[in-house]
N, C-alpha and C positions, 0 to 999 in steps of 0.2 A: 182726648182719649176716652174710650167707652168702657164703662164698668157694667158687668152683668150681675144682677142680684137674683139668687135662686132661693126657693123655699124647698127644703128636702126633708122628707120624713124617713127616719131610719128605725129599724127594729133589730135588737140584739136577741138572738135565740140562745137561751140559757140551757144548761144541762138538766135542770129540774123541771123543764117544760114550761117555765114562765117566760114570757117575752117582755122585754123592756123597750118602750118606744120613746123616741125623742124627735123633735123637729128643730132643724137648724136653718139659719139664714146664712147663706154663703155668697161671697162676692168674688168674681173671677174677672180677669182681664180679657178673656176670650169667651166667645159663645160656645163653650165646649161642655156638654153634659157630663162627659167622662171625667174631666178635671173637677167639676163641681161635686160629682159623686165621690171621687177619691178624697176630696177635702172633708166631706161630710163623714165618710168612714173613719178618717183619721181623727176627727173631732169626737166621734162616738167612742173610738178606742181609748182616747185620752180620758174621757169622762168615766168610762167603765173602770179603767185602771185606777183613777183617783178614788172611786167608790169601792174598789177592790171586789168587783163582781166578775165571776168566771162566766165565759160565754163560748158558744160553739162557732157562731158566725154572725156577721152583721149584714143585714139585707136592706136594700133601698126599696121602700114601698111606693114613694111618690116623689116626683121632681117637677118643679114648675118654675119657669122663668117669670119672675114677678115684675122686674123693672130693669130698664137700661138707662144708666145715668151717664151724662156727658160731663166730664171734668177736665180741667187742665192738669198737666203733670205736676205743676206746683201745688195745686189744691190737694192732689193725692199725696204729694210729699208731706204736706202739713198734717194730713190725717195719719199717715204712717209714723211721722215723728211724734205726734201726740200719743200714739199707742206704744211709744218707746221701742220701736224697732231699731236695730243697729243700722249704721250708715251703709255697711256692706250689703245688708239685706235690702234696704231701700234702693240702692244703686242697681242691684240685680233685678228686683221686681219691676222697676220703672225703666230699666235699661238706660241709665244715665251715665254719661262720661264723668270723670272726676271733676273737671272744671265746672260743669253744670251743677253737679251735686254740691260742690263748694259754694257756688253762687246762691243756690236755694237755701243752704244752711245759714249763710250770712243774712239773707233777706228775712228768714224765719226768726232768727235771733233778734234782729232789729225790730220786727213787728211785736214780738213778745216784750221787749224792753219798753217800747212805747205804750203797750197795753198796761203793763205794770205801773208805769208812770202816771197814766190817766187814772188808774184805780187809786193810787196813793193820793193824787190831787183831789179826787172826789170824796175821800174819807176825811 
């Protein structure tokens, strides 16, 4: 499975004439600039909402494909599980059937158990 990593520069135009600029690193499953820009806009909206900043619009100033990463579905599952995504979200993103998701979950738990055991033995 290929993952596309984008570097996107966004600007929030505010009512008082001041512009707020942020740069985001976005990862997509497809080589789609539109999806990457939508994700960056959504991240910018969340950031502005958290900071309680009023804005007129969000503009994309720069978009660049920085890297294409080749990973297995299981490696991507581990990454999403570590970031505490729900099983439903993971299944939708990776387009996994239930039996395969269940297998990945068992495998991941086993790896984490072994890792904790090794850490406990080394201490």
